C-alpha positions in Angstrom: 87.6 -90.5 -4.2 84.4 -88.9 -3.0 84.3 -85.8 -0.9 81.3 -84.6 1.0 80.9 -81.0 2.1 78.3 -78.4 3.0 77.5 -79.5 6.6 77.2 -77.0 9.4 74.8 -75.6 12.0 71.2 -74.9 11.1 68.1 -74.1 13.1 65.1 -76.2 13.1 63.0 -75.4 10.0 66.1 -74.3 8.1 67.9 -75.7 5.1 71.3 -76.9 4.1 72.7 -78.3 0.9 75.3 -81.0 1.0 77.6 -81.7 -1.9 79.5 -84.8 -2.9 82.3 -84.3 -5.4 84.0 -87.1 -7.2 87.6 -86.7 -8.1 87.4 -89.3 -10.8 84.9 -89.2 -13.6 84.4 -93.0 -13.3 82.0 -92.4 -10.4 79.7 -90.7 -12.7 78.7 -94.1 -14.0 77.3 -95.4 -10.7 74.6 -94.9 -8.2 75.5 -92.5 -5.4 73.8 -92.5 -2.1 73.7 -90.5 1.1 73.8 -92.0 4.5 74.0 -90.5 8.0 75.2 -91.6 11.4 74.0 -89.9 14.6 76.1 -90.3 17.8 75.6 -93.7 19.3 73.6 -95.0 16.3 74.2 -97.1 13.3 74.7 -95.5 9.9 71.4 -95.3 8.1 70.3 -94.8 4.5 69.0 -91.3 3.5 68.7 -91.2 -0.3 70.2 -92.4 -3.5 70.1 -91.6 -7.2 71.1 -93.6 -10.3 73.2 -92.1 -12.9 71.7 -93.1 -16.2 68.0 -92.6 -15.4 68.2 -90.3 -12.4 65.8 -92.6 -10.5 65.7 -91.7 -6.8 64.8 -93.2 -3.5 64.5 -91.8 0.0 64.1 -93.0 3.6 60.6 -92.4 4.8 61.9 -90.0 7.5 63.2 -87.5 4.8 61.1 -88.2 1.8 59.0 -85.0 1.9 61.9 -82.8 3.0 65.1 -83.8 1.2 66.0 -83.9 -2.5 68.9 -85.6 -4.1 70.3 -84.5 -7.5 73.3 -84.8 -9.7 75.1 -82.5 -12.1 77.1 -84.5 -14.6 79.2 -81.7 -15.9 80.4 -81.0 -12.4 80.7 -84.7 -11.4 78.9 -83.7 -8.3 75.8 -84.9 -6.4 73.7 -82.8 -4.0 71.4 -83.4 -1.1 69.1 -80.5 -0.5 67.8 -80.7 3.0 64.7 -78.5 3.9 62.6 -78.2 7.0 65.4 -79.6 9.1 64.6 -81.1 12.5 66.9 -81.9 15.4 66.7 -85.6 14.5 68.5 -84.8 11.3 71.7 -84.1 13.3 74.3 -86.5 12.2 77.5 -87.0 10.1 76.4 -87.3 6.5 78.3 -89.5 4.1 78.1 -89.9 0.4 79.0 -93.2 -1.2 79.1 -94.9 -4.6 77.7 -98.3 -5.5 80.0 -99.7 -8.2 79.4 -103.5 -7.9 75.8 -103.6 -9.2 73.2 -101.4 -10.9 70.0 -100.0 -9.5 69.4 -98.4 -6.1 70.9 -99.6 -2.9 69.6 -99.0 0.6 72.1 -100.8 2.7 75.6 -99.7 3.8 76.9 -103.0 2.4 75.6 -102.1 -1.1 78.2 -99.2 -1.3 81.9 -99.7 -1.7 83.3 -96.2 -2.0 82.7 -93.7 0.8 83.5 -90.1 1.3 84.8 -88.7 4.6 81.5 -87.3 6.0 80.3 -83.8 6.8 78.6 -82.9 10.1 75.2 -81.5 10.3 73.8 -80.1 13.5 70.2 -78.9 13.8 69.3 -76.8 16.8 65.8 -76.6 18.2 
């Protein structure tokens, strides 16, 4: 099980840190990604990180503003979101990719999903 938290209301230019906690240590072996879904839009990739090497990837829209990280001892992944803009408003999901190695960018790459946490950025 994956559980995302940390969402809330922020002003444009502000910051939020999302957390993704895994209930089972097994997830620590896999790539974890963050996705988001705005109202009326499809779920889109935000960022991902591999476990072993810590290699990261970002969507172009967030590359200079967001940072993904993981803390093994806590079995937790984080998404630090800075310089937020209203377009970042969405429900954010964390997910684990257990069926293959590397970095995935598609929803279909990930087979375990958390329940989502809502982020609202006001202008």
